[in-house]
N, CA and C atoms as an extended XYZ file, in Angstrom:
201
Properties=species:S:1:pos:R:3:atomname:S:1:resname:S:1:resid:I:1 pbc="F F F"
N       -22.599      -11.319       15.076 N   UNK     1
C       -21.476      -12.204       15.256 CA  UNK     1
C       -20.397      -11.556       16.104 C   UNK     1
N       -20.787      -10.870       17.107 N   UNK     2
C       -19.822      -10.224       17.985 CA  UNK     2
C       -18.925      -11.265       18.636 C   UNK     2
N       -17.650      -10.913       18.771 N   UNK     3
C       -16.711      -11.804       19.433 CA  UNK     3
C       -16.121      -12.869       18.530 C   UNK     3
N       -16.459      -12.833       17.268 N   UNK     4
C       -15.980      -13.852       16.346 CA  UNK     4
C       -14.463      -13.815       16.202 C   UNK     4
N       -13.880      -12.650       16.264 N   UNK     5
C       -12.436      -12.499       16.113 CA  UNK     5
C       -11.743      -12.274       17.451 C   UNK     5
N       -12.267      -12.875       18.487 N   UNK     6
C       -11.693      -12.725       19.815 CA  UNK     6
C       -10.284      -13.292       19.844 C   UNK     6
N        -9.353      -12.525       20.391 N   UNK     7
C        -7.961      -12.936       20.462 CA  UNK     7
C        -7.791      -14.029       21.527 C   UNK     7
N        -7.101      -15.070       21.163 N   UNK     8
C        -6.794      -16.136       22.113 CA  UNK     8
C        -5.756      -15.638       23.110 C   UNK     8
N        -4.799      -14.848       22.616 N   UNK     9
C        -3.758      -14.249       23.457 CA  UNK     9
C        -3.842      -12.731       23.298 C   UNK     9
N        -4.638      -12.070       24.132 N   UNK    10
C        -4.832      -10.625       23.983 CA  UNK    10
C        -3.530       -9.823       24.009 C   UNK    10
N        -2.508      -10.338       24.692 N   UNK    11
C        -1.229       -9.635       24.781 CA  UNK    11
C        -0.537       -9.539       23.423 C   UNK    11
N        -0.965      -10.330       22.454 N   UNK    12
C        -0.347      -10.339       21.131 CA  UNK    12
C        -0.923       -9.264       20.212 C   UNK    12
N        -1.907       -8.521       20.662 N   UNK    13
C        -2.584       -7.546       19.814 CA  UNK    13
C        -1.621       -6.535       19.196 C   UNK    13
N        -0.731       -5.965       20.003 N   UNK    14
C         0.210       -4.958       19.497 CA  UNK    14
C         1.137       -5.567       18.446 C   UNK    14
N         1.620       -6.778       18.695 N   UNK    15
C         2.516       -7.435       17.739 CA  UNK    15
C         1.786       -7.745       16.434 C   UNK    15
N         0.533       -8.158       16.519 N   UNK    16
C        -0.243       -8.443       15.316 CA  UNK    16
C        -0.526       -7.170       14.522 C   UNK    16
N        -0.815       -6.092       15.215 N   UNK    17
C        -1.032       -4.813       14.526 CA  UNK    17
C         0.245       -4.359       13.820 C   UNK    17
N         1.384       -4.527       14.484 N   UNK    18
C         2.661       -4.157       13.866 CA  UNK    18
C         2.925       -5.034       12.644 C   UNK    18
N         2.630       -6.310       12.760 N   UNK    19
C         2.817       -7.232       11.638 CA  UNK    19
C         1.913       -6.841       10.470 C   UNK    19
N         0.699       -6.421       10.773 N   UNK    20
C        -0.233       -5.989        9.730 CA  UNK    20
C         0.321       -4.785        8.970 C   UNK    20
N         0.867       -3.824        9.700 N   UNK    21
C         1.422       -2.633        9.065 CA  UNK    21
C         2.649       -2.974        8.223 C   UNK    21
N         3.510       -3.837        8.741 N   UNK    22
C         4.700       -4.255        7.994 CA  UNK    22
C         4.307       -5.013        6.725 C   UNK    22
N         3.316       -5.884        6.841 N   UNK    23
C         2.863       -6.662        5.696 CA  UNK    23
C         2.267       -5.738        4.635 C   UNK    23
N         1.429       -4.812        5.056 N   UNK    24
C         0.820       -3.865        4.112 CA  UNK    24
C         1.900       -3.054        3.407 C   UNK    24
N         2.917       -2.641        4.149 N   UNK    25
C         4.011       -1.870        3.551 CA  UNK    25
C         4.756       -2.717        2.519 C   UNK    25
N         5.002       -3.991        2.819 N   UNK    26
C         5.659       -4.892        1.877 CA  UNK    26
C         4.844       -5.051        0.590 C   UNK    26
N         3.534       -4.939        0.724 N   UNK    27
C         2.642       -5.085       -0.430 CA  UNK    27
C         2.413       -3.760       -1.165 C   UNK    27
N         3.113       -2.731       -0.733 N   UNK    28
C         3.008       -1.440       -1.410 CA  UNK    28
C         1.881       -0.556       -0.896 C   UNK    28
N         1.301       -0.913        0.229 N   UNK    29
C         0.235       -0.095        0.819 CA  UNK    29
C         0.814        0.721        1.964 C   UNK    29
N         1.666        1.673        1.621 N   UNK    30
C         2.280        2.502        2.651 CA  UNK    30
C         1.216        3.344        3.345 C   UNK    30
N         1.493        3.708        4.571 N   UNK    31
C         0.568        4.499        5.385 CA  UNK    31
C        -0.756        3.762        5.611 C   UNK    31
N        -0.709        2.444        5.661 N   UNK    32
C        -1.902        1.611        5.811 CA  UNK    32
C        -2.679        1.935        7.083 C   UNK    32
N        -1.959        2.323        8.105 N   UNK    33
C        -2.591        2.625        9.396 CA  UNK    33
C        -3.607        3.761        9.272 C   UNK    33
N        -3.319        4.726        8.398 N   UNK    34
C        -4.169        5.908        8.276 CA  UNK    34
C        -5.093        5.887        7.064 C   UNK    34
N        -5.025        4.816        6.279 N   UNK    35
C        -5.868        4.701        5.093 CA  UNK    35
C        -7.274        4.264        5.510 C   UNK    35
N        -8.288        4.834        4.883 N   UNK    36
C        -9.664        4.359        5.084 CA  UNK    36
C        -9.784        3.024        4.357 C   UNK    36
N        -9.876        1.942        5.118 N   UNK    37
C        -9.888        0.596        4.521 CA  UNK    37
C       -11.080        0.396        3.578 C   UNK    37
N       -12.114        1.198        3.741 N   UNK    38
C       -13.268        1.124        2.857 CA  UNK    38
C       -12.969        1.613        1.452 C   UNK    38
N       -11.890        2.383        1.315 N   UNK    39
C       -11.490        2.877        0.001 CA  UNK    39
C       -10.553        1.917       -0.726 C   UNK    39
N       -10.139        0.851       -0.053 N   UNK    40
C        -9.291       -0.155       -0.686 CA  UNK    40
C       -10.176       -1.238       -1.295 C   UNK    40
N        -9.648       -1.908       -2.289 N   UNK    41
C       -10.415       -3.001       -2.882 CA  UNK    41
C       -10.398       -4.207       -1.945 C   UNK    41
N       -11.342       -5.097       -2.148 N   UNK    42
C       -11.382       -6.330       -1.360 CA  UNK    42
C       -10.098       -7.123       -1.581 C   UNK    42
N        -9.586       -7.073       -2.792 N   UNK    43
C        -8.343       -7.775       -3.107 CA  UNK    43
C        -7.184       -7.218       -2.278 C   UNK    43
N        -7.083       -5.893       -2.192 N   UNK    44
C        -6.001       -5.280       -1.422 CA  UNK    44
C        -6.099       -5.651        0.056 C   UNK    44
N        -7.293       -5.525        0.618 N   UNK    45
C        -7.478       -5.883        2.019 CA  UNK    45
C        -7.233       -7.375        2.237 C   UNK    45
N        -7.667       -8.200        1.296 N   UNK    46
C        -7.471       -9.640        1.412 CA  UNK    46
C        -6.016      -10.045        1.356 C   UNK    46
N        -5.229       -9.340        0.535 N   UNK    47
C        -3.803       -9.639        0.453 CA  UNK    47
C        -3.122       -9.452        1.804 C   UNK    47
N        -3.478       -8.398        2.495 N   UNK    48
C        -2.844       -8.124        3.789 CA  UNK    48
C        -3.128       -9.283        4.751 C   UNK    48
N        -4.378       -9.657        4.882 N   UNK    49
C        -4.724      -10.762        5.772 CA  UNK    49
C        -4.134      -12.086        5.315 C   UNK    49
N        -4.140      -12.310        4.015 N   UNK    50
C        -3.601      -13.556        3.477 CA  UNK    50
C        -2.112      -13.703        3.710 C   UNK    50
N        -1.371      -12.639        3.471 N   UNK    51
C         0.073      -12.697        3.688 CA  UNK    51
C         0.412      -12.772        5.174 C   UNK    51
N        -0.392      -12.124        6.005 N   UNK    52
C        -0.175      -12.258        7.449 CA  UNK    52
C        -0.346      -13.710        7.863 C   UNK    52
N        -1.400      -14.347        7.367 N   UNK    53
C        -1.649      -15.747        7.697 CA  UNK    53
C        -0.504      -16.625        7.216 C   UNK    53
N        -0.025      -16.370        6.013 N   UNK    54
C         1.095      -17.144        5.472 CA  UNK    54
C         2.324      -17.009        6.372 C   UNK    54
N         2.628      -15.787        6.797 N   UNK    55
C         3.775      -15.556        7.671 CA  UNK    55
C         3.603      -16.254        9.024 C   UNK    55
N         2.397      -16.187        9.567 N   UNK    56
C         2.150      -16.819       10.862 CA  UNK    56
C         2.286      -18.335       10.775 C   UNK    56
N         1.824      -18.918        9.683 N   UNK    57
C         1.967      -20.368        9.492 CA  UNK    57
C         3.446      -20.725        9.376 C   UNK    57
N         4.201      -19.940        8.622 N   UNK    58
C         5.643      -20.189        8.486 CA  UNK    58
C         6.332      -20.113        9.845 C   UNK    58
N         5.963      -19.121       10.651 N   UNK    59
C         6.549      -18.982       11.979 CA  UNK    59
C         6.226      -20.196       12.842 C   UNK    59
N         4.992      -20.652       12.787 N   UNK    60
C         4.582      -21.823       13.571 CA  UNK    60
C         5.320      -23.072       13.119 C   UNK    60
N         5.468      -23.244       11.816 N   UNK    61
C         6.179      -24.410       11.290 CA  UNK    61
C         7.632      -24.420       11.750 C   UNK    61
N         8.277      -23.262       11.737 N   UNK    62
C         9.662      -23.174       12.200 CA  UNK    62
C         9.738      -23.520       13.678 C   UNK    62
N         8.794      -23.012       14.454 N   UNK    63
C         8.774      -23.268       15.898 CA  UNK    63
C         8.578      -24.755       16.168 C   UNK    63
N         7.662      -25.359       15.445 N   UNK    64
C         7.367      -26.781       15.645 CA  UNK    64
C         8.555      -27.647       15.234 C   UNK    64
N         9.224      -27.277       14.165 N   UNK    65
C        10.334      -28.089       13.672 CA  UNK    65
C        11.542      -28.061       14.610 C   UNK    65
N        11.627      -27.063       15.478 N   UNK    66
C        12.731      -26.967       16.429 CA  UNK    66
C        12.562      -27.919       17.599 C   UNK    66
N        11.351      -28.428       17.771 N   UNK    67
C        11.075      -29.307       18.930 CA  UNK    67
C        11.359      -30.736       18.599 C   UNK    67
């Protein structure tokens, strides 16, 4: 399944990585960048992605409501 997570806007990669680190830190996973993700539980890894998605949806809703 190569290419399944292909970025629609490749220029956003750095911002998404920063958001991932900030989200992990908010969830109490400090130093997430250097943690072996295989040593985290599926729940911990899922929380990071889930909260990122929640934040991105909120951002989109705010953007849409301004138009």
